[in-house]
N, C-alpha and C positions, 0 to 999 in steps of 0.2 A: 412130445413129438410135435414138430412144427407143421403147420398147415401148408398145403400147396399155395403157391403165390397167388392164384386166382381168388383164394378165399381170404387173403389178408388185406387189411387196409394199407394203402400206399402211404409212404412217408414222403411228404412234399416240403420243399423249401422254396420260398419266394423271396427274391432279393430285389429290392426296389419296388415296394408295394405302395405305389401312389394311387392315382385315380384308376388306372386300368386294373392293377392288381386288386384293388378294393372291390371292383365290380366282379372280379372272378371269385372272390371268397365265398359268396353264398352258393356257388355251384360246386364247392368242394366239401360239403358238409359231411360226406361219408369218408373223408380222408383225414389223416393226421397231418395237420399243416403247421409249419413254423414260418415265421416271417422275420427276416433281418431288417431292423430299423436303426437308423443312426440317431433317432430322436426318442429319448426316454418318455417324453410327453405323449407319445402315440401308444404306449403300451396298454393303457387302460382301454382305449377304443379298440385295439386289436384283440384284446381278451374278450371284449363284449361281442366281437364278430366271430368268436369261437376258435381262434387260433392262438398259438403260443408265440409271443414276441421274444426276440433275441436282440439285445442291444449290441451293435457293432458298427464299424465304419470301414468301408472299402478303402478309404485313404489311410487307414491305420491297420495294417495287416496283422499285427499282434492281437487285435480284438476279434479276429476271425477264427481263432484256433479251435473253438468248440464246435464249429460247423462240420468238422471232418467226417463224422460218421452218422450224421443226423438224418439224412434223407437219401432215398434212392432216385428221386426225381427232383430236378431243380429248374425253376423258372427265373431267368436273369433278365430283369427289366431295367436295371440301373444304367444310365448313360455313362459314357466316358467323361473324364474331366473336360472343362471348357477350353483347355489349351494343351499344347503338346502334340507330338506326332503319333503316339500310340494310345493304348488304354491300360494303364497300370492297375485300374480297378479290376478288370477282367483277369489280369495276370495274378493279382493277389488272391482272388477268389479261386482260381485254378489251383494255386498252391495249397490253399486251405482245404478244398474238397478232395484233392488228390491224396492227402495224407490218410484219409479214412477208408478209401477204396470201397465206399458204399454206393456211389453214384452209378446208375445204369443209364439214365436218360436225362438230357439237358436241353432246354429250349432257350434260345437267345433272341431277344427282340432287337432287330437292327433297323435300318432305314433304307428306303428305296433311293435315297440320295447317293448311295454307293455307285449307281450307274452313271451319274453325271448327266450331261445333256444328250438326249437321243434324237433331237431335231423333230420331235413329234412322232417318231416311229413307234410301232408296237414293240414292247419289251416283255420277254419271258425270263424265267429263272436261269436260262443258259447264257444270257448275255454277260459278257465280261464286265467286271467293275472298272469304272473310269472316273473316280471321284474328282470333283473340281473344287472342293472346299476342304479346309482343314477339318471341319466338323465331320464330313463324310469320310475323310482319310482315317480318322480315328475309329470310325465304325468298321471300315475295312480291316484295320488292324485287330479290332476286337473279334470280328468274324474269323479271321485267320487263327487267332489264339484258340478259340473254342473248337474249331474244326481240327486243328492240330492235336489238341489233347483228346478229342474224340477218337481220332485214328490211333493214337498212341496207347490210350487207356481202354479202348473198346467201348466207350460211351456212345449211345445213340444220340448224336447232336443234331438238332433241327434249328435252322436259322429262319426267323420270320422277318421278312423285309417289309417295313410298314411305311405308308405314305402319310399324308396329313390326317391327324386324328381329330375328330370333332364330336360334340354332343351338346345338346341345349343347355345342360347344366355344367359344362366345362368353361373355364375362363377363356375368353377370346373365341367363343363359338361363332359359326358363320353369320347368324343374325346380328350378334354384337359387333362384328367387324363391319357389316353393312351400316349399322346405326352410327358407327364412328365416321362414316364417310370416307373410309380408306379408298384411294384410287385403284383402278385396274388398268391394264394396258389396252390401247386401242386394238381393234381386231387384227390389223395387219402386223402388229408386234406381239400378239398374245401367245401364250404357251399352254399346252395341255397340262392339266392338273389331276391328281388322283387323291382319293380320300377313303377313310374307313371310320365307321361309327365306333365309339369307344366300347359299346356293349358287344359289338361283333368282334372287335379285336380281343376283348377279354375271353369270349367264347373260343376264338381261334387258339389262344394261348392254352386254355384248358384242354382242348382236343389234341393239340400238338404234344402235350405231356404224355398222352396215351396212344396216339395214332401216328405221330410224326415218324417218318422213315429216317434211318441212320444217315448222317452226313447229307441231309437234304435241305434245300432252300425252298421257302414258300413265300410268294407274294400275297400279302393279306390286304386286299383292297376290295372296294365295292364294284358294282357293275357300271357306274357312270363313266362317261367318256366325253368330257367337256373341256373347253378352254377355260382358263381361270376367270376371265371377264364374264363369260356366259354363266359359269357356275354361280357367281355372286349376283348376277342379274336374276337368275332363277330364284335364289334365296330372297332377294329383295321383293320380287313380285309375289312370292308365296306369303311373305310376312307383311305385305302392303306397306313397304318402305320405299323411299326413293332409290333408284338404281345408282350404283357407285359411279363417280366421274371416271371418264376414260382419258388417259394421258399417253403421250408418245414414250417410247423407250428413252429417248434423250431427256425428256422431262423427268422420268422416273430416276435416272442416274443422278440428276441434279437434286432431286427432292427427297429420295428415300435412302435409308441406311444401307450399308453393304450387306448386312444380313437379310434385309427385305429384298434387295436386288438379287441375292443368291437364289431365292425362290422364283424369281421372274426370269431367270437365265437358263432354266432347265425345263425341257419339254419332252414328255414321254407318255405313252399310253400303256398301262399295265394289263397283263392278262391275269386271270385268277382261276383258271381251270384246274391247276394242280391242287390248289387249296380246296376247291369244291370236291374234287375226285378223291384225294387221298386223306384229307382231314375230315371230309364229309360235312363241311360246314354249310348250313343253309342260312343265308344272310337274313337277319331281321330287317335290315335297312339297306336294300340294294342300291338305293339312290337317296340323296339328301332330301328329296321331296317326301319320301316315305317317312323319314325321321321327323320332318317338320309337321306332317299331317298327324303324326302320333304324339306331337308335343315333346319329342325327345331330341 
């Protein structure tokens, strides 16, 4: 006789288990966890972390067939490809998972870039998407794919919209950027920026797998509300480093890459009340200063 669902271990599948997924694994010790990896070299480390690795590639749909009935809860952290208009990786995973009819809940980590530029206005989850880059358009396409299959198949799909991820031990962390002397915009040209510590994002992912409401969007961000230049000045002061140079927008266009400029061309202030209320996430690092003080 099968046990009631509340007494059974959940079967979880994580797709795209990089830095954030790896931070989540220790919090899933009481679950049966499988991880899809495209790198056979990672299998030993994943087994050491207490999970079962599965070798497969989202760009090779035939390698995903065994995923069909393996998990009732899925965390999709893999990004779309670096080019194109849609997200064939999400579509390939949908086809693989839909075959087994085992999935009940799925969490997809997207980006707050789907909103485009809000001119510094406050943004909540009801704001319409207005992506301004191909990268953000691919994310919108991925969100649409997951929400559509959620409605059609009855899955509880939660979308996490994530801003800039940071941590002291991540490549390109805030202190490392300041040490490089990367410039920021002068105050009159500056934009609002939003962030989340990688540990808090990992915790949000885990909570969404069990508490996320069906077909619901959550903005996963900390409490800070600073313009980008001020943000990195705060980091510089806290780390006893020289403040970054300030340049005009015209200088930035001439000196920075199009990708760098894309982050300097969108300004918004994100709310996180829905995340706190529905996922019941208590931030470890509400502000970058909290993380810096903790050495994280």
